[in-house]
C-alpha positions as a Markdown table, in Angstrom:
| # | Residue | x | y | z |
|---|---|---|---|---|
| 1 | Unk | 24.1 | -6.2 | 0.3 |
| 2 | Unk | 25.2 | -3.3 | -1.9 |
| 3 | Unk | 27.3 | -4.6 | -4.8 |
| 4 | Unk | 30.0 | -2.0 | -4.1 |
| 5 | Unk | 30.3 | -3.2 | -0.5 |
| 6 | Unk | 30.3 | -6.9 | -1.6 |
| 7 | Unk | 32.9 | -6.3 | -4.1 |
| 8 | Unk | 35.2 | -4.3 | -1.7 |
| 9 | Unk | 34.9 | -7.0 | 0.9 |
| 10 | Unk | 35.8 | -9.6 | -1.6 |
| 11 | Unk | 38.9 | -7.8 | -2.9 |
| 12 | Unk | 40.0 | -6.9 | 0.7 |
| 13 | Unk | 40.1 | -10.7 | 1.3 |
| 14 | Unk | 42.0 | -11.4 | -1.9 |
| 15 | Unk | 44.6 | -8.6 | -1.4 |
| 16 | Unk | 45.1 | -9.5 | 2.2 |
| 17 | Unk | 45.6 | -13.1 | 1.4 |
| 18 | Unk | 48.0 | -12.1 | -1.5 |
| 19 | Unk | 50.2 | -9.9 | 0.8 |
| 20 | Unk | 50.4 | -12.6 | 3.4 |
| 21 | Unk | 51.2 | -15.3 | 0.9 |
| 22 | Unk | 53.9 | -13.5 | -1.0 |
| 23 | Unk | 55.6 | -12.3 | 2.2 |
| 24 | Unk | 55.8 | -16.0 | 3.3 |
| 25 | Unk | 56.9 | -17.2 | -0.2 |
| 26 | Unk | 59.7 | -14.4 | -0.2 |
| 27 | Unk | 60.8 | -15.6 | 3.3 |
| 28 | Unk | 61.4 | -19.1 | 2.0 |
| 29 | Unk | 62.9 | -18.2 | -1.4 |
| 30 | Unk | 65.5 | -15.9 | 0.1 |
| 31 | Unk | 66.6 | -18.6 | 2.6 |
| 32 | Unk | 66.8 | -21.2 | -0.2 |
| 33 | Unk | 68.6 | -19.2 | -2.8 |
| 34 | Unk | 71.2 | -18.0 | -0.2 |
| 35 | Unk | 72.6 | -21.6 | -0.3 |
| 36 | Unk | 72.4 | -22.1 | -4.0 |
| 37 | Unk | 74.8 | -21.6 | -6.9 |
| 38 | Unk | 74.2 | -18.6 | -9.0 |
| 39 | Unk | 72.9 | -20.6 | -11.9 |
| 40 | Unk | 70.2 | -22.4 | -9.7 |
| 41 | Unk | 69.3 | -19.1 | -8.2 |
| 42 | Unk | 68.6 | -17.8 | -11.7 |
| 43 | Unk | 66.7 | -20.9 | -12.7 |
| 44 | Unk | 64.5 | -21.0 | -9.6 |
| 45 | Unk | 64.0 | -17.2 | -9.5 |
| 46 | Unk | 62.9 | -17.3 | -13.2 |
| 47 | Unk | 60.6 | -20.2 | -12.6 |
| 48 | Unk | 58.9 | -18.5 | -9.6 |
| 49 | Unk | 58.3 | -15.3 | -11.3 |
| 50 | Unk | 56.8 | -16.8 | -14.4 |
| 51 | Unk | 54.7 | -19.0 | -12.3 |
| 52 | Unk | 53.3 | -16.0 | -10.5 |
| 53 | Unk | 52.6 | -14.2 | -13.7 |
| 54 | Unk | 55.5 | -11.8 | -13.7 |
| 55 | Unk | 57.8 | -11.2 | -16.7 |
| 56 | Unk | 61.4 | -11.8 | -15.3 |
| 57 | Unk | 64.6 | -10.7 | -17.3 |
| 58 | Unk | 66.8 | -13.4 | -18.9 |
| 59 | Unk | 68.9 | -13.8 | -15.8 |
| 60 | Unk | 66.6 | -13.2 | -12.9 |
| 61 | Unk | 67.9 | -13.4 | -9.4 |
| 62 | Unk | 66.9 | -12.9 | -5.8 |
| 63 | Unk | 67.3 | -9.2 | -6.2 |
| 64 | Unk | 64.8 | -9.1 | -9.0 |
| 65 | Unk | 62.4 | -11.4 | -7.2 |
| 66 | Unk | 62.6 | -9.0 | -4.1 |
| 67 | Unk | 61.8 | -6.1 | -6.3 |
| 68 | Unk | 58.8 | -7.6 | -8.3 |
| 69 | Unk | 57.3 | -9.5 | -5.4 |
| 70 | Unk | 58.2 | -7.0 | -2.6 |
| 71 | Unk | 58.5 | -3.3 | -3.3 |
| 72 | Unk | 57.6 | -2.6 | -6.8 |
| 73 | Unk | 54.2 | -0.6 | -6.6 |
| 74 | Unk | 53.6 | -1.2 | -10.4 |
| 75 | Unk | 53.7 | -5.0 | -10.0 |
| 76 | Unk | 50.3 | -6.6 | -9.5 |
| 77 | Unk | 51.9 | -9.4 | -7.5 |
| 78 | Unk | 54.0 | -7.3 | -5.0 |
| 79 | Unk | 53.4 | -6.9 | -1.3 |
| 80 | Unk | 53.3 | -3.1 | -1.7 |
| 81 | Unk | 50.7 | -3.2 | -4.5 |
| 82 | Unk | 48.6 | -5.7 | -2.6 |
| 83 | Unk | 48.5 | -3.6 | 0.6 |
| 84 | Unk | 47.8 | -0.4 | -1.2 |
| 85 | Unk | 44.9 | -2.1 | -3.2 |
| 86 | Unk | 43.7 | -3.5 | 0.1 |
| 87 | Unk | 43.6 | -0.1 | 1.7 |
| 88 | Unk | 41.7 | 1.3 | -1.4 |
| 89 | Unk | 39.2 | -1.4 | -1.1 |
| 90 | Unk | 38.9 | -0.8 | 2.6 |
| 91 | Unk | 38.1 | 2.7 | 2.1 |
| 92 | Unk | 35.2 | 1.9 | -0.2 |
| 93 | Unk | 34.0 | -0.4 | 2.5 |
| 94 | Unk | 34.6 | 1.8 | 5.5 |
| 95 | Unk | 31.1 | 1.6 | 6.6 |
| 96 | Unk | 31.0 | -2.1 | 7.4 |
| 97 | Unk | 34.6 | -2.3 | 8.7 |
| 98 | Unk | 35.4 | -1.9 | 12.4 |
| 99 | Unk | 37.7 | 1.0 | 13.5 |
| 100 | Unk | 40.3 | -1.5 | 14.6 |
| 101 | Unk | 40.4 | -3.2 | 11.2 |
| 102 | Unk | 40.6 | 0.1 | 9.3 |
| 103 | Unk | 43.5 | 1.3 | 11.6 |
| 104 | Unk | 45.5 | -2.0 | 11.2 |
| 105 | Unk | 45.0 | -2.0 | 7.4 |
| 106 | Unk | 46.3 | 1.7 | 7.5 |
| 107 | Unk | 49.3 | 0.7 | 9.6 |
| 108 | Unk | 50.2 | -2.1 | 7.3 |
| 109 | Unk | 50.0 | 0.2 | 4.2 |
| 110 | Unk | 52.0 | 2.9 | 5.8 |
| 111 | Unk | 54.8 | 0.4 | 6.8 |
| 112 | Unk | 55.5 | -0.6 | 3.2 |
| 113 | Unk | 54.4 | 2.6 | 1.6 |
| 114 | Unk | 57.2 | 4.5 | 3.5 |
| 115 | Unk | 59.8 | 2.2 | 2.2 |
| 116 | Unk | 60.2 | -0.2 | 5.2 |
| 117 | Unk | 60.9 | -3.1 | 2.9 |
| 118 | Unk | 64.0 | -1.5 | 1.5 |
| 119 | Unk | 65.2 | 0.2 | 4.6 |
| 120 | Unk | 64.9 | -2.8 | 7.0 |
| 121 | Unk | 66.7 | -6.3 | 6.8 |
| 122 | Unk | 64.7 | -8.4 | 4.5 |
| 123 | Unk | 63.5 | -11.2 | 6.7 |
| 124 | Unk | 62.6 | -8.6 | 9.5 |
| 125 | Unk | 60.6 | -6.6 | 7.1 |
| 126 | Unk | 58.7 | -9.7 | 5.8 |
| 127 | Unk | 58.1 | -10.7 | 9.4 |
| 128 | Unk | 56.6 | -7.2 | 10.1 |
| 129 | Unk | 54.4 | -7.6 | 7.1 |
| 130 | Unk | 53.2 | -11.0 | 8.2 |
| 131 | Unk | 52.5 | -9.7 | 11.7 |
| 132 | Unk | 50.3 | -7.0 | 10.2 |
| 133 | Unk | 48.4 | -9.4 | 7.9 |
| 134 | Unk | 47.8 | -11.7 | 10.9 |
| 135 | Unk | 46.5 | -8.9 | 13.0 |
| 136 | Unk | 44.1 | -7.7 | 10.4 |
| 137 | Unk | 42.7 | -11.2 | 9.8 |
| 138 | Unk | 42.4 | -11.7 | 13.6 |
| 139 | Unk | 40.6 | -8.3 | 14.0 |
| 140 | Unk | 38.2 | -9.0 | 11.1 |
| 141 | Unk | 37.3 | -12.5 | 12.3 |
| 142 | Unk | 36.8 | -11.5 | 15.8 |
| 143 | Unk | 34.9 | -8.2 | 15.5 |
| 144 | Unk | 33.0 | -8.4 | 12.1 |
| 145 | Unk | 29.6 | -9.8 | 12.0 |
| 146 | Unk | 29.5 | -13.1 | 9.9 |
| 147 | Unk | 27.1 | -11.7 | 7.6 |
| 148 | Unk | 27.1 | -11.2 | 3.9 |
| 149 | Unk | 30.1 | -8.9 | 4.2 |
| 150 | Unk | 32.2 | -11.5 | 5.9 |
| 151 | Unk | 31.1 | -14.2 | 3.5 |
| 152 | Unk | 32.4 | -12.2 | 0.6 |
| 153 | Unk | 35.6 | -11.4 | 2.4 |
| 154 | Unk | 36.2 | -15.2 | 3.3 |
| 155 | Unk | 35.2 | -16.1 | -0.2 |
| 156 | Unk | 37.9 | -13.7 | -1.6 |
| 157 | Unk | 40.5 | -15.2 | 0.8 |
| 158 | Unk | 39.8 | -18.7 | -0.3 |
| 159 | Unk | 39.9 | -18.0 | -3.9 |
| 160 | Unk | 43.2 | -16.3 | -3.6 |
| 161 | Unk | 44.7 | -19.1 | -1.6 |
| 162 | Unk | 43.6 | -21.7 | -4.2 |
| 163 | Unk | 45.2 | -19.6 | -7.0 |
| 164 | Unk | 48.6 | -19.0 | -5.3 |
| 165 | Unk | 48.8 | -22.6 | -4.0 |
| 166 | Unk | 48.2 | -23.7 | -7.5 |
| 167 | Unk | 50.9 | -21.5 | -8.9 |
| 168 | Unk | 53.4 | -22.6 | -6.1 |
| 169 | Unk | 52.7 | -26.3 | -6.7 |
| 170 | Unk | 53.2 | -25.9 | -10.4 |
| 171 | Unk | 56.7 | -24.4 | -10.0 |
| 172 | Unk | 57.8 | -26.7 | -6.9 |
| 173 | Unk | 61.2 | -28.3 | -7.6 |
| 174 | Unk | 61.2 | -32.1 | -7.9 |
| 175 | Unk | 64.1 | -33.3 | -5.6 |
| 176 | Unk | 65.0 | -34.1 | -2.1 |
| 177 | Unk | 62.9 | -33.8 | 1.0 |
| 178 | Unk | 64.3 | -30.4 | 1.9 |
| 179 | Unk | 62.7 | -29.1 | -1.4 |
| 180 | Unk | 59.3 | -30.4 | -0.6 |
| 181 | Unk | 59.4 | -29.1 | 3.0 |
| 182 | Unk | 60.4 | -25.6 | 1.5 |
| 183 | Unk | 57.2 | -25.8 | -0.7 |
| 184 | Unk | 55.2 | -26.6 | 2.3 |
| 185 | Unk | 56.6 | -23.7 | 4.2 |
| 186 | Unk | 55.9 | -21.2 | 1.2 |
| 187 | Unk | 52.3 | -22.4 | 1.6 |
| 188 | Unk | 52.2 | -22.1 | 5.2 |
| 189 | Unk | 51.4 | -25.8 | 5.6 |
| 190 | Unk | 54.6 | -27.4 | 6.9 |
| 191 | Unk | 53.5 | -27.7 | 10.5 |
| 192 | Unk | 50.2 | -29.3 | 9.6 |
| 193 | Unk | 51.8 | -31.7 | 7.2 |
| 194 | Unk | 54.4 | -32.9 | 9.6 |
| 195 | Unk | 51.7 | -33.5 | 12.3 |
| 196 | Unk | 49.5 | -35.6 | 9.8 |
| 197 | Unk | 51.9 | -37.2 | 7.6 |
| 198 | Unk | 54.9 | -37.7 | 9.9 |
| 199 | Unk | 58.0 | -38.8 | 8.3 |
| 200 | Unk | 56.7 | -39.3 | 4.7 |
| 201 | Unk | 58.3 | -36.3 | 2.9 |
| 202 | Unk | 57.9 | -37.6 | -0.6 |
| 203 | Unk | 56.7 | -35.4 | -3.5 |
| 204 | Unk | 53.5 | -37.4 | -3.8 |
| 205 | Unk | 52.6 | -37.1 | -0.1 |
| 206 | Unk | 53.4 | -33.3 | -0.3 |
| 207 | Unk | 51.3 | -32.7 | -3.4 |
| 208 | Unk | 48.5 | -34.9 | -2.2 |
| 209 | Unk | 48.4 | -32.9 | 1.1 |
| 210 | Unk | 48.5 | -29.4 | -0.5 |
| 211 | Unk | 45.8 | -30.4 | -3.0 |
| 212 | Unk | 43.4 | -32.7 | -1.1 |
| 213 | Unk | 43.7 | -32.7 | 2.5 |
| 214 | Unk | 40.4 | -32.0 | 3.9 |
| 215 | Unk | 41.5 | -30.6 | 7.4 |
| 216 | Unk | 44.4 | -28.4 | 6.4 |
| 217 | Unk | 43.2 | -24.8 | 5.9 |
| 218 | Unk | 45.8 | -24.3 | 3.3 |
| 219 | Unk | 44.8 | -27.1 | 1.0 |
| 220 | Unk | 43.0 | -26.5 | -2.4 |
| 221 | Unk | 40.1 | -28.9 | -1.6 |
| 222 | Unk | 39.5 | -27.4 | 1.8 |
| 223 | Unk | 39.5 | -23.9 | 0.3 |
| 224 | Unk | 37.2 | -25.0 | -2.4 |
| 225 | Unk | 34.8 | -26.5 | 0.1 |
| 226 | Unk | 35.0 | -23.3 | 2.1 |
| 227 | Unk | 34.2 | -21.1 | -1.1 |
| 228 | Unk | 31.3 | -23.4 | -1.9 |
| 229 | Unk | 29.9 | -23.1 | 1.6 |
| 230 | Unk | 30.3 | -19.2 | 1.3 |
| 231 | Unk | 28.3 | -19.2 | -1.8 |
| 232 | Unk | 25.6 | -21.5 | -0.5 |
| 233 | Unk | 25.1 | -19.3 | 2.4 |
| 234 | Unk | 24.7 | -16.2 | 0.0 |
| 235 | Unk | 22.2 | -18.3 | -1.9 |
| 236 | Unk | 19.8 | -19.2 | 0.9 |
| 237 | Unk | 16.5 | -20.9 | 0.0 |
| 238 | Unk | 17.4 | -22.2 | -3.4 |
| 239 | Unk | 16.3 | -25.9 | -3.8 |
| 240 | Unk | 17.8 | -26.8 | -7.1 |
| 241 | Unk | 20.9 | -25.9 | -9.2 |
| 242 | Unk | 23.0 | -22.9 | -8.5 |
| 243 | Unk | 22.2 | -19.2 | -8.8 |
| 244 | Unk | 25.8 | -18.3 | -9.5 |
| 245 | Unk | 28.2 | -20.0 | -12.1 |
| 246 | Unk | 31.1 | -19.5 | -9.5 |
| 247 | Unk | 29.5 | -22.2 | -7.4 |
| 248 | Unk | 29.2 | -24.6 | -10.3 |
| 249 | Unk | 32.8 | -24.1 | -11.3 |
| 250 | Unk | 34.2 | -24.4 | -7.9 |
| 251 | Unk | 32.2 | -27.5 | -7.1 |
| 252 | Unk | 33.3 | -29.1 | -10.3 |
| 253 | Unk | 37.1 | -28.4 | -9.5 |
| 254 | Unk | 36.7 | -29.8 | -6.0 |
| 255 | Unk | 35.0 | -33.1 | -7.2 |
| 256 | Unk | 37.8 | -33.6 | -9.9 |
| 257 | Unk | 40.5 | -33.4 | -7.3 |
| 258 | Unk | 38.7 | -35.2 | -4.6 |
| 259 | Unk | 37.9 | -38.2 | -6.8 |
| 260 | Unk | 41.1 | -38.3 | -8.8 |
| 261 | Unk | 43.4 | -41.3 | -8.1 |
| 262 | Unk | 46.8 | -40.9 | -6.3 |
| 263 | Unk | 48.6 | -41.9 | -9.5 |
| 264 | Unk | 46.6 | -39.5 | -11.7 |
| 265 | Unk | 47.2 | -36.5 | -9.4 |
| 266 | Unk | 50.9 | -36.3 | -10.5 |
| 267 | Unk | 50.3 | -36.7 | -14.1 |
| 268 | Unk | 50.4 | -33.5 | -16.0 |
| 269 | Unk | 50.6 | -31.5 | -12.7 |
| 270 | Unk | 51.4 | -28.1 | -14.3 |
| 271 | Unk | 48.6 | -28.3 | -16.7 |
| 272 | Unk | 46.3 | -29.3 | -13.8 |
| 273 | Unk | 47.4 | -26.3 | -11.8 |
| 274 | Unk | 47.1 | -23.9 | -14.7 |
| 275 | Unk | 43.5 | -25.1 | -15.1 |
| 276 | Unk | 42.9 | -24.6 | -11.4 |
| 277 | Unk | 44.1 | -21.0 | -11.8 |
| 278 | Unk | 41.9 | -20.4 | -14.8 |
| 279 | Unk | 38.9 | -21.7 | -12.7 |
| 280 | Unk | 39.7 | -19.1 | -10.0 |
| 281 | Unk | 39.7 | -16.4 | -12.8 |
| 282 | Unk | 36.4 | -17.7 | -14.2 |
| 283 | Unk | 34.8 | -17.9 | -10.8 |
| 284 | Unk | 35.9 | -14.3 | -10.1 |
| 285 | Unk | 34.5 | -13.2 | -13.4 |
| 286 | Unk | 31.1 | -15.0 | -12.6 |
| 287 | Unk | 31.0 | -13.5 | -9.2 |
| 288 | Unk | 31.6 | -10.0 | -10.7 |
| 289 | Unk | 28.9 | -10.4 | -13.3 |
| 290 | Unk | 26.4 | -11.8 | -10.7 |
| 291 | Unk | 27.2 | -9.9 | -7.4 |
| 292 | Unk | 29.5 | -7.0 | -8.2 |
| 293 | Unk | 28.4 | -5.6 | -11.6 |
| 294 | Unk | 31.7 | -5.1 | -13.0 |
| 295 | Unk | 35.2 | -6.6 | -12.3 |
| 296 | Unk | 38.2 | -5.3 | -10.4 |
| 297 | Unk | 41.0 | -4.6 | -12.7 |
| 298 | Unk | 43.7 | -5.6 | -10.3 |
| 299 | Unk | 44.1 | -9.4 | -10.4 |
| 300 | Unk | 46.7 | -12.0 | -11.2 |
| 301 | Unk | 48.1 | -12.1 | -14.9 |
| 302 | Unk | 47.1 | -15.1 | -16.7 |
| 303 | Unk | 49.8 | -17.7 | -16.2 |
């Protein structure tokens, strides 16, 4: 596959996942901070923005979070920036995308580019963004051949999901069960958690689920395994070793989490998550060097 198309499909996946995850995160953050004191709002808002690689002011609050993560076109972690970059990548890959995919990406971009995030009730605007993201994902999965282009798209989504989940886990508050459920909701994993873990809403159970549950599509281990499978299918016929350093990096990260004891999983959690984010950056660089012949400049800032 042409490196230009492979790179474009990879970044469509990452930007689409970023827009979806940030919209869901904002939904939860706005709900939670509405019931907090001003001091807690500032503390939690600052921690969230720093965890996502943004540079908040001294007394950040929900308004600043909404600007940086919602409608600021110059913020690499905003919904507007993600959907704009997704559309640009889609234009470069127009020849391999179905008409329905391109039209839905265009509709999503127009909705936020025309200021809908500021002109509509916040929760309604975020619901609209999520609906667009779900529609794009459904059209891609239902209409695109599951060939190399699809593999790169799915690979990009997995790596982005790993990165943002790691960042959310690193800033998740340590407290009552409601805080843990809020973290699960921000990651899109609350329903799956309640089905599989029942009444256990302890921090240890939540972290274990988000990092190591093999069946949850939102868990780190599941996404690492999916990314490895994508790379294996892109490297058909190789009998020993790995052609791409990305597969080695992702495989090592998966093994480290899967074989880590329950007690060790909660020790130095922030450092573990920072290391996981660095692995995502290194894997992306390895993919760029091997498949894309040059990196995309729009990515998360180093945390």
